[in-house]
PDB file of N, CA, C and O in Angstrom:
ATOM      1  N   MET A   1       0.838  -1.172   0.000  1.00  0.00           N
ATOM      2  CA  MET A   1       0.000   0.000   0.000  1.00  0.00           C
ATOM      3  C   MET A   1       0.890   1.244   0.000  1.00  0.00           C
ATOM      4  O   MET A   1       1.822   1.348   0.797  1.00  0.00           O
ATOM      5  N   LEU A   2       0.608   2.144  -0.860  1.00  0.00           N
ATOM      6  CA  LEU A   2       1.463   3.320  -1.039  1.00  0.00           C
ATOM      7  C   LEU A   2       1.177   4.463  -0.080  1.00  0.00           C
ATOM      8  O   LEU A   2       1.970   5.400   0.006  1.00  0.00           O
ATOM      9  N   VAL A   3       0.088   4.411   0.629  1.00  0.00           N
ATOM     10  CA  VAL A   3      -0.285   5.541   1.477  1.00  0.00           C
ATOM     11  C   VAL A   3       0.740   5.772   2.583  1.00  0.00           C
ATOM     12  O   VAL A   3       1.167   6.907   2.798  1.00  0.00           O
ATOM     13  N   TRP A   4       1.142   4.715   3.287  1.00  0.00           N
ATOM     14  CA  TRP A   4       2.064   4.894   4.410  1.00  0.00           C
ATOM     15  C   TRP A   4       3.424   5.446   3.990  1.00  0.00           C
ATOM     16  O   TRP A   4       3.898   6.401   4.605  1.00  0.00           O
ATOM     17  N   PRO A   5       4.074   4.879   2.960  1.00  0.00           N
ATOM     18  CA  PRO A   5       5.358   5.458   2.557  1.00  0.00           C
ATOM     19  C   PRO A   5       5.226   6.925   2.131  1.00  0.00           C
ATOM     20  O   PRO A   5       6.079   7.750   2.460  1.00  0.00           O
ATOM     21  N   LEU A   6       4.166   7.239   1.408  1.00  0.00           N
ATOM     22  CA  LEU A   6       3.962   8.636   0.996  1.00  0.00           C
ATOM     23  C   LEU A   6       3.740   9.532   2.199  1.00  0.00           C
ATOM     24  O   LEU A   6       4.285  10.633   2.270  1.00  0.00           O
ATOM     25  N   LEU A   7       2.954   9.070   3.130  1.00  0.00           N
ATOM     26  CA  LEU A   7       2.669   9.863   4.320  1.00  0.00           C
ATOM     27  C   LEU A   7       3.924  10.102   5.144  1.00  0.00           C
ATOM     28  O   LEU A   7       4.208  11.231   5.543  1.00  0.00           O
ATOM     29  N   ILE A   8       4.663   9.054   5.393  1.00  0.00           N
ATOM     30  CA  ILE A   8       5.863   9.187   6.224  1.00  0.00           C
ATOM     31  C   ILE A   8       6.935  10.007   5.520  1.00  0.00           C
ATOM     32  O   ILE A   8       7.461  10.964   6.088  1.00  0.00           O
ATOM     33  N   CYS A   9       7.259   9.637   4.290  1.00  0.00           N
ATOM     34  CA  CYS A   9       8.289  10.375   3.550  1.00  0.00           C
ATOM     35  C   CYS A   9       7.854  11.805   3.251  1.00  0.00           C
ATOM     36  O   CYS A   9       8.660  12.735   3.301  1.00  0.00           O
ATOM     37  N   GLY A  10       6.579  11.966   2.942  1.00  0.00           N
ATOM     38  CA  GLY A  10       6.073  13.298   2.618  1.00  0.00           C
ATOM     39  C   GLY A  10       6.207  14.284   3.754  1.00  0.00           C
ATOM     40  O   GLY A  10       6.411  15.476   3.524  1.00  0.00           O
ATOM     41  N   THR A  11       6.094  13.801   4.978  1.00  0.00           N
ATOM     42  CA  THR A  11       6.205  14.720   6.103  1.00  0.00           C
ATOM     43  C   THR A  11       7.641  15.191   6.344  1.00  0.00           C
ATOM     44  O   THR A  11       7.861  16.152   7.081  1.00  0.00           O
ATOM     45  N   PHE A  12       8.606  14.529   5.736  1.00  0.00           N
ATOM     46  CA  PHE A  12      10.002  14.934   5.864  1.00  0.00           C
ATOM     47  C   PHE A  12      10.486  15.783   4.690  1.00  0.00           C
ATOM     48  O   PHE A  12      11.612  16.280   4.714  1.00  0.00           O
ATOM     49  N   CYS A  13       9.652  15.955   3.665  1.00  0.00           N
ATOM     50  CA  CYS A  13      10.080  16.640   2.444  1.00  0.00           C
ATOM     51  C   CYS A  13      10.317  18.126   2.660  1.00  0.00           C
ATOM     52  O   CYS A  13       9.598  18.796   3.402  1.00  0.00           O
ATOM     53  N   LEU A  14      11.326  18.604   2.002  1.00  0.00           N
ATOM     54  CA  LEU A  14      11.595  20.038   1.995  1.00  0.00           C
ATOM     55  C   LEU A  14      10.650  20.720   1.012  1.00  0.00           C
ATOM     56  O   LEU A  14      10.117  20.072   0.111  1.00  0.00           O
ATOM     57  N   PRO A  15      10.442  22.012   1.178  1.00  0.00           N
ATOM     58  CA  PRO A  15       9.464  22.720   0.346  1.00  0.00           C
ATOM     59  C   PRO A  15       9.632  22.543  -1.159  1.00  0.00           C
ATOM     60  O   PRO A  15       8.634  22.509  -1.879  1.00  0.00           O
ATOM     61  N   HIS A  16      10.848  22.431  -1.652  1.00  0.00           N
ATOM     62  CA  HIS A  16      11.038  22.377  -3.100  1.00  0.00           C
ATOM     63  C   HIS A  16      10.605  21.049  -3.733  1.00  0.00           C
ATOM     64  O   HIS A  16      10.538  20.964  -4.960  1.00  0.00           O
ATOM     65  N   VAL A  17      10.313  20.021  -2.950  1.00  0.00           N
ATOM     66  CA  VAL A  17       9.843  18.750  -3.514  1.00  0.00           C
ATOM     67  C   VAL A  17       8.415  18.397  -3.094  1.00  0.00           C
ATOM     68  O   VAL A  17       7.913  17.331  -3.450  1.00  0.00           O
ATOM     69  N   ARG A  18       7.781  19.254  -2.366  1.00  0.00           N
ATOM     70  CA  ARG A  18       6.428  18.970  -1.881  1.00  0.00           C
ATOM     71  C   ARG A  18       5.434  18.795  -3.022  1.00  0.00           C
ATOM     72  O   ARG A  18       4.531  17.964  -2.929  1.00  0.00           O
ATOM     73  N   GLY A  19       5.582  19.543  -4.066  1.00  0.00           N
ATOM     74  CA  GLY A  19       4.692  19.410  -5.216  1.00  0.00           C
ATOM     75  C   GLY A  19       4.747  18.026  -5.826  1.00  0.00           C
ATOM     76  O   GLY A  19       3.732  17.507  -6.292  1.00  0.00           O
ATOM     77  N   LYS A  20       5.929  17.425  -5.827  1.00  0.00           N
ATOM     78  CA  LYS A  20       6.081  16.067  -6.358  1.00  0.00           C
ATOM     79  C   LYS A  20       5.345  15.061  -5.485  1.00  0.00           C
ATOM     80  O   LYS A  20       4.744  14.117  -5.996  1.00  0.00           O
ATOM     81  N   VAL A  21       5.388  15.256  -4.190  1.00  0.00           N
ATOM     82  CA  VAL A  21       4.678  14.362  -3.277  1.00  0.00           C
ATOM     83  C   VAL A  21       3.177  14.431  -3.544  1.00  0.00           C
ATOM     84  O   VAL A  21       2.510  13.401  -3.644  1.00  0.00           O
ATOM     85  N   LEU A  22       2.657  15.637  -3.659  1.00  0.00           N
ATOM     86  CA  LEU A  22       1.224  15.805  -3.912  1.00  0.00           C
ATOM     87  C   LEU A  22       0.835  15.251  -5.274  1.00  0.00           C
ATOM     88  O   LEU A  22      -0.247  14.683  -5.421  1.00  0.00           O
ATOM     89  N   SER A  23       1.704  15.407  -6.278  1.00  0.00           N
ATOM     90  CA  SER A  23       1.421  14.855  -7.606  1.00  0.00           C
ATOM     91  C   SER A  23       1.370  13.331  -7.573  1.00  0.00           C
ATOM     92  O   SER A  23       0.526  12.723  -8.230  1.00  0.00           O
ATOM     93  N   LEU A  24       2.258  12.722  -6.820  1.00  0.00           N
ATOM     94  CA  LEU A  24       2.251  11.268  -6.704  1.00  0.00           C
ATOM     95  C   LEU A  24       0.986  10.783  -6.002  1.00  0.00           C
ATOM     96  O   LEU A  24       0.415   9.760  -6.382  1.00  0.00           O
ATOM     97  N   MET A  25       0.556  11.503  -4.997  1.00  0.00           N
ATOM     98  CA  MET A  25      -0.695  11.147  -4.330  1.00  0.00           C
ATOM     99  C   MET A  25      -1.865  11.259  -5.302  1.00  0.00           C
ATOM    100  O   MET A  25      -2.752  10.405  -5.314  1.00  0.00           O
ATOM    101  N   ASP A  26      -1.866  12.299  -6.105  1.00  0.00           N
ATOM    102  CA  ASP A  26      -2.935  12.491  -7.091  1.00  0.00           C
ATOM    103  C   ASP A  26      -2.984  11.343  -8.092  1.00  0.00           C
ATOM    104  O   ASP A  26      -4.062  10.929  -8.517  1.00  0.00           O
ATOM    105  N   ALA A  27      -1.820  10.832  -8.465  1.00  0.00           N
ATOM    106  CA  ALA A  27      -1.750   9.769  -9.466  1.00  0.00           C
ATOM    107  C   ALA A  27      -2.435   8.488  -8.988  1.00  0.00           C
ATOM    108  O   ALA A  27      -2.905   7.702  -9.811  1.00  0.00           O
ATOM    109  N   PHE A  28      -2.498   8.268  -7.689  1.00  0.00           N
ATOM    110  CA  PHE A  28      -3.088   7.051  -7.144  1.00  0.00           C
ATOM    111  C   PHE A  28      -4.444   7.283  -6.480  1.00  0.00           C
ATOM    112  O   PHE A  28      -4.969   6.392  -5.812  1.00  0.00           O
ATOM    113  N   GLU A  29      -5.001   8.458  -6.658  1.00  0.00           N
ATOM    114  CA  GLU A  29      -6.239   8.800  -5.966  1.00  0.00           C
ATOM    115  C   GLU A  29      -7.402   7.869  -6.300  1.00  0.00           C
ATOM    116  O   GLU A  29      -8.216   7.570  -5.426  1.00  0.00           O
ATOM    117  N   ASP A  30      -7.495   7.409  -7.537  1.00  0.00           N
ATOM    118  CA  ASP A  30      -8.604   6.527  -7.912  1.00  0.00           C
ATOM    119  C   ASP A  30      -8.575   5.198  -7.153  1.00  0.00           C
ATOM    120  O   ASP A  30      -9.621   4.592  -6.922  1.00  0.00           O
ATOM    121  N   ASP A  31      -7.397   4.753  -6.771  1.00  0.00           N
ATOM    122  CA  ASP A  31      -7.271   3.478  -6.074  1.00  0.00           C
ATOM    123  C   ASP A  31      -7.421   3.585  -4.559  1.00  0.00           C
ATOM    124  O   ASP A  31      -7.904   2.655  -3.914  1.00  0.00           O
ATOM    125  N   TYR A  32      -7.013   4.701  -4.001  1.00  0.00           N
ATOM    126  CA  TYR A  32      -7.015   4.865  -2.545  1.00  0.00           C
ATOM    127  C   TYR A  32      -7.641   6.202  -2.163  1.00  0.00           C
ATOM    128  O   TYR A  32      -7.057   6.951  -1.379  1.00  0.00           O
ATOM    129  N   CYS A  33      -8.805   6.511  -2.697  1.00  0.00           N
ATOM    130  CA  CYS A  33      -9.341   7.862  -2.585  1.00  0.00           C
ATOM    131  C   CYS A  33      -9.443   8.371  -1.144  1.00  0.00           C
ATOM    132  O   CYS A  33      -8.884   9.427  -0.847  1.00  0.00           O
ATOM    133  N   GLU A  34     -10.123   7.679  -0.249  1.00  0.00           N
ATOM    134  CA  GLU A  34     -10.305   8.207   1.112  1.00  0.00           C
ATOM    135  C   GLU A  34      -9.004   8.193   1.897  1.00  0.00           C
ATOM    136  O   GLU A  34      -8.696   9.156   2.600  1.00  0.00           O
ATOM    137  N   ASP A  35      -8.246   7.127   1.788  1.00  0.00           N
ATOM    138  CA  ASP A  35      -6.964   7.058   2.490  1.00  0.00           C
ATOM    139  C   ASP A  35      -6.044   8.191   2.062  1.00  0.00           C
ATOM    140  O   ASP A  35      -5.408   8.830   2.900  1.00  0.00           O
ATOM    141  N   LEU A  36      -5.973   8.437   0.775  1.00  0.00           N
ATOM    142  CA  LEU A  36      -5.089   9.498   0.289  1.00  0.00           C
ATOM    143  C   LEU A  36      -5.601  10.882   0.656  1.00  0.00           C
ATOM    144  O   LEU A  36      -4.799  11.787   0.886  1.00  0.00           O
ATOM    145  N   ARG A  37      -6.895  11.067   0.716  1.00  0.00           N
ATOM    146  CA  ARG A  37      -7.426  12.374   1.128  1.00  0.00           C
ATOM    147  C   ARG A  37      -7.015  12.686   2.566  1.00  0.00           C
ATOM    148  O   ARG A  37      -6.598  13.804   2.870  1.00  0.00           O
ATOM    149  N   VAL A  38      -7.132  11.711   3.431  1.00  0.00           N
ATOM    150  CA  VAL A  38      -6.748  11.914   4.824  1.00  0.00           C
ATOM    151  C   VAL A  38      -5.233  12.081   4.941  1.00  0.00           C
ATOM    152  O   VAL A  38      -4.757  12.941   5.682  1.00  0.00           O
ATOM    153  N   ALA A  39      -4.480  11.263   4.216  1.00  0.00           N
ATOM    154  CA  ALA A  39      -3.021  11.389   4.236  1.00  0.00           C
ATOM    155  C   ALA A  39      -2.602  12.779   3.753  1.00  0.00           C
ATOM    156  O   ALA A  39      -1.685  13.379   4.314  1.00  0.00           O
ATOM    157  N   ARG A  40      -3.264  13.290   2.725  1.00  0.00           N
ATOM    158  CA  ARG A  40      -2.961  14.628   2.216  1.00  0.00           C
ATOM    159  C   ARG A  40      -3.222  15.682   3.299  1.00  0.00           C
ATOM    160  O   ARG A  40      -2.422  16.598   3.485  1.00  0.00           O
ATOM    161  N   GLU A  41      -4.333  15.547   4.001  1.00  0.00           N
ATOM    162  CA  GLU A  41      -4.642  16.499   5.076  1.00  0.00           C
ATOM    163  C   GLU A  41      -3.567  16.469   6.162  1.00  0.00           C
ATOM    164  O   GLU A  41      -3.152  17.510   6.671  1.00  0.00           O
ATOM    165  N   ILE A  42      -3.127  15.266   6.505  1.00  0.00           N
ATOM    166  CA  ILE A  42      -2.091  15.130   7.536  1.00  0.00           C
ATOM    167  C   ILE A  42      -0.781  15.737   7.059  1.00  0.00           C
ATOM    168  O   ILE A  42      -0.128  16.466   7.806  1.00  0.00           O
ATOM    169  N   ILE A  43      -0.395  15.447   5.833  1.00  0.00           N
ATOM    170  CA  ILE A  43       0.849  16.006   5.294  1.00  0.00           C
ATOM    171  C   ILE A  43       0.779  17.524   5.229  1.00  0.00           C
ATOM    172  O   ILE A  43       1.729  18.202   5.620  1.00  0.00           O
ATOM    173  N   LEU A  44      -0.325  18.063   4.745  1.00  0.00           N
ATOM    174  CA  LEU A  44      -0.459  19.524   4.650  1.00  0.00           C
ATOM    175  C   LEU A  44      -0.404  20.170   6.033  1.00  0.00           C
ATOM    176  O   LEU A  44       0.178  21.243   6.193  1.00  0.00           O
ATOM    177  N   GLU A  45      -0.999  19.529   7.019  1.00  0.00           N
ATOM    178  CA  GLU A  45      -0.943  20.066   8.382  1.00  0.00           C
ATOM    179  C   GLU A  45       0.474  19.997   8.937  1.00  0.00           C
ATOM    180  O   GLU A  45       0.923  20.912   9.626  1.00  0.00           O
ATOM    181  N   GLN A  46       1.178  18.900   8.632  1.00  0.00           N
ATOM    182  CA  GLN A  46       2.571  18.777   9.068  1.00  0.00           C
ATOM    183  C   GLN A  46       3.424  19.886   8.454  1.00  0.00           C
ATOM    184  O   GLN A  46       4.217  20.525   9.146  1.00  0.00           O
ATOM    185  N   TRP A  47       3.256  20.109   7.154  1.00  0.00           N
ATOM    186  CA  TRP A  47       4.023  21.158   6.482  1.00  0.00           C
ATOM    187  C   TRP A  47       3.695  22.534   7.054  1.00  0.00           C
ATOM    188  O   TRP A  47       4.574  23.383   7.200  1.00  0.00           O
ATOM    189  N   LYS A  48       2.438  22.740   7.371  1.00  0.00           N
ATOM    190  CA  LYS A  48       2.018  24.012   7.969  1.00  0.00           C
ATOM    191  C   LYS A  48       2.730  24.229   9.307  1.00  0.00           C
ATOM    192  O   LYS A  48       3.211  25.327   9.589  1.00  0.00           O
ATOM    193  N   CYS A  49       2.792  23.183  10.122  1.00  0.00           N
ATOM    194  CA  CYS A  49       3.490  23.272  11.408  1.00  0.00           C
ATOM    195  C   CYS A  49       4.978  23.530  11.207  1.00  0.00           C
ATOM    196  O   CYS A  49       5.567  24.378  11.878  1.00  0.00           O
ATOM    197  N   MET A  50       5.576  22.797  10.284  1.00  0.00           N
ATOM    198  CA  MET A  50       7.014  22.971  10.028  1.00  0.00           C
ATOM    199  C   MET A  50       7.306  24.371   9.514  1.00  0.00           C
ATOM    200  O   MET A  50       8.256  25.015   9.958  1.00  0.00           O
ATOM    201  N   ASP A  51       6.491  24.841   8.581  1.00  0.00           N
ATOM    202  CA  ASP A  51       6.694  26.180   8.024  1.00  0.00           C
ATOM    203  C   ASP A  51       6.436  27.269   9.058  1.00  0.00           C
ATOM    204  O   ASP A  51       6.992  28.363   8.967  1.00  0.00           O
ATOM    205  N   GLY A  52       5.593  26.967  10.039  1.00  0.00           N
ATOM    206  CA  GLY A  52       5.284  27.924  11.098  1.00  0.00           C
ATOM    207  C   GLY A  52       6.264  27.900  12.246  1.00  0.00           C
ATOM    208  O   GLY A  52       6.063  28.578  13.253  1.00  0.00           O
ATOM    209  N   GLY A  53       7.334  27.116  12.103  1.00  0.00           N
ATOM    210  CA  GLY A  53       8.364  27.071  13.130  1.00  0.00           C
ATOM    211  C   GLY A  53       8.062  26.133  14.286  1.00  0.00           C
ATOM    212  O   GLY A  53       8.764  26.163  15.297  1.00  0.00           O
ATOM    213  N   LEU A  54       7.044  25.307  14.164  1.00  0.00           N
ATOM    214  CA  LEU A  54       6.686  24.384  15.242  1.00  0.00           C
ATOM    215  C   LEU A  54       7.423  23.054  15.152  1.00  0.00           C
ATOM    216  O   LEU A  54       7.355  22.246  16.078  1.00  0.00           O
ATOM    217  N   GLY A  55       8.124  22.821  14.051  1.00  0.00           N
ATOM    218  CA  GLY A  55       8.827  21.558  13.855  1.00  0.00           C
ATOM    219  C   GLY A  55       7.872  20.429  13.516  1.00  0.00           C
ATOM    220  O   GLY A  55       6.668  20.636  13.366  1.00  0.00           O
ATOM    221  N   ARG A  56       8.429  19.229  13.398  1.00  0.00           N
ATOM    222  CA  ARG A  56       7.600  18.059  13.087  1.00  0.00           C
ATOM    223  C   ARG A  56       6.742  17.724  14.282  1.00  0.00           C
ATOM    224  O   ARG A  56       7.180  17.811  15.430  1.00  0.00           O
ATOM    225  N   GLN A  57       5.514  17.340  13.996  1.00  0.00           N
ATOM    226  CA  GLN A  57       4.549  16.955  15.016  1.00  0.00           C
ATOM    227  C   GLN A  57       4.300  15.452  14.920  1.00  0.00           C
ATOM    228  O   GLN A  57       4.525  14.852  13.869  1.00  0.00           O
ATOM    229  N   SER A  58       3.844  14.855  15.991  1.00  0.00           N
ATOM    230  CA  SER A  58       3.489  13.430  15.949  1.00  0.00           C
ATOM    231  C   SER A  58       2.223  13.265  15.122  1.00  0.00           C
ATOM    232  O   SER A  58       1.415  14.189  15.020  1.00  0.00           O
ATOM    233  N   PHE A  59       2.055  12.089  14.534  1.00  0.00           N
ATOM    234  CA  PHE A  59       0.848  11.827  13.767  1.00  0.00           C
ATOM    235  C   PHE A  59      -0.387  11.938  14.660  1.00  0.00           C
ATOM    236  O   PHE A  59      -1.426  12.424  14.213  1.00  0.00           O
ATOM    237  N   ALA A  60      -0.289  11.497  15.904  1.00  0.00           N
ATOM    238  CA  ALA A  60      -1.427  11.587  16.832  1.00  0.00           C
ATOM    239  C   ALA A  60      -1.835  13.044  17.039  1.00  0.00           C
ATOM    240  O   ALA A  60      -3.025  13.357  17.034  1.00  0.00           O
ATOM    241  N   ASP A  61      -0.868  13.928  17.219  1.00  0.00           N
ATOM    242  CA  ASP A  61      -1.175  15.350  17.400  1.00  0.00           C
ATOM    243  C   ASP A  61      -1.786  15.956  16.138  1.00  0.00           C
ATOM    244  O   ASP A  61      -2.707  16.769  16.215  1.00  0.00           O
ATOM    245  N   LEU A  62      -1.272  15.560  14.990  1.00  0.00           N
ATOM    246  CA  LEU A  62      -1.811  16.075  13.732  1.00  0.00           C
ATOM    247  C   LEU A  62      -3.245  15.619  13.521  1.00  0.00           C
ATOM    248  O   LEU A  62      -4.093  16.410  13.109  1.00  0.00           O
ATOM    249  N   MET A  63      -3.524  14.349  13.800  1.00  0.00           N
ATOM    250  CA  MET A  63      -4.885  13.840  13.630  1.00  0.00           C
ATOM    251  C   MET A  63      -5.845  14.538  14.582  1.00  0.00           C
ATOM    252  O   MET A  63      -6.974  14.858  14.207  1.00  0.00           O
ATOM    253  N   LEU A  64      -5.406  14.773  15.800  1.00  0.00           N
ATOM    254  CA  LEU A  64      -6.232  15.488  16.766  1.00  0.00           C
ATOM    255  C   LEU A  64      -6.524  16.903  16.268  1.00  0.00           C
ATOM    256  O   LEU A  64      -7.655  17.381  16.358  1.00  0.00           O
ATOM    257  N   ARG A  65      -5.504  17.561  15.747  1.00  0.00           N
ATOM    258  CA  ARG A  65      -5.638  18.934  15.275  1.00  0.00           C
ATOM    259  C   ARG A  65      -6.630  19.048  14.117  1.00  0.00           C
ATOM    260  O   ARG A  65      -7.396  20.009  14.055  1.00  0.00           O
ATOM    261  N   ILE A  66      -6.625  18.081  13.204  1.00  0.00           N
ATOM    262  CA  ILE A  66      -7.525  18.167  12.041  1.00  0.00           C
ATOM    263  C   ILE A  66      -8.811  17.368  12.223  1.00  0.00           C
ATOM    264  O   ILE A  66      -9.667  17.352  11.338  1.00  0.00           O
ATOM    265  N   GLY A  67      -8.947  16.704  13.377  1.00  0.00           N
ATOM    266  CA  GLY A  67     -10.166  15.974  13.667  1.00  0.00           C
ATOM    267  C   GLY A  67     -10.335  14.692  12.882  1.00  0.00           C
ATOM    268  O   GLY A  67     -11.458  14.296  12.569  1.00  0.00           O
ATOM    269  N   LYS A  68      -9.229  14.038  12.562  1.00  0.00           N
ATOM    270  CA  LYS A  68      -9.257  12.751  11.859  1.00  0.00           C
ATOM    271  C   LYS A  68      -8.640  11.701  12.767  1.00  0.00           C
ATOM    272  O   LYS A  68      -7.507  11.850  13.225  1.00  0.00           O
ATOM    273  N   TYR A  69      -9.380  10.655  13.019  1.00  0.00           N
ATOM    274  CA  TYR A  69      -8.898   9.596  13.903  1.00  0.00           C
ATOM    275  C   TYR A  69      -8.917   8.277  13.142  1.00  0.00           C
ATOM    276  O   TYR A  69      -9.604   7.330  13.522  1.00  0.00           O
ATOM    277  N   VAL A  70      -8.155   8.238  12.070  1.00  0.00           N
ATOM    278  CA  VAL A  70      -8.234   7.096  11.175  1.00  0.00           C
ATOM    279  C   VAL A  70      -7.023   6.184  11.220  1.00  0.00           C
ATOM    280  O   VAL A  70      -7.098   5.041  10.769  1.00  0.00           O
ATOM    281  N   LEU A  71      -5.938   6.652  11.743  1.00  0.00           N
ATOM    282  CA  LEU A  71      -4.713   5.867  11.724  1.00  0.00           C
ATOM    283  C   LEU A  71      -4.420   5.311  13.104  1.00  0.00           C
ATOM    284  O   LEU A  71      -4.508   6.021  14.106  1.00  0.00           O
ATOM    285  N   LEU A  72      -4.079   4.060  13.145  1.00  0.00           N
ATOM    286  CA  LEU A  72      -3.700   3.454  14.417  1.00  0.00           C
ATOM    287  C   LEU A  72      -2.194   3.370  14.460  1.00  0.00           C
ATOM    288  O   LEU A  72      -1.589   2.523  13.802  1.00  0.00           O
ATOM    289  N   ILE A  73      -1.597   4.237  15.224  1.00  0.00           N
ATOM    290  CA  ILE A  73      -0.132   4.316  15.293  1.00  0.00           C
ATOM    291  C   ILE A  73       0.316   4.014  16.707  1.00  0.00           C
ATOM    292  O   ILE A  73       1.514   4.024  16.991  1.00  0.00           O
TER     293      ILE A  73
END
């Protein structure tokens, strides 16, 4: 399943490659639509935190922040 590698690696990406991560997620959207939508929300929230100087956040904190409780970590 491609969602987990994209989610984990995507949260570590620097700004200049983020577009590639989102494009790769888009390419597989038909196969994993809901999973990828939630993963995209988590990645975007992670990037927002990183860009805001908060650093990387735990997945649990990110899910709480966006109100998604879909991943068991």
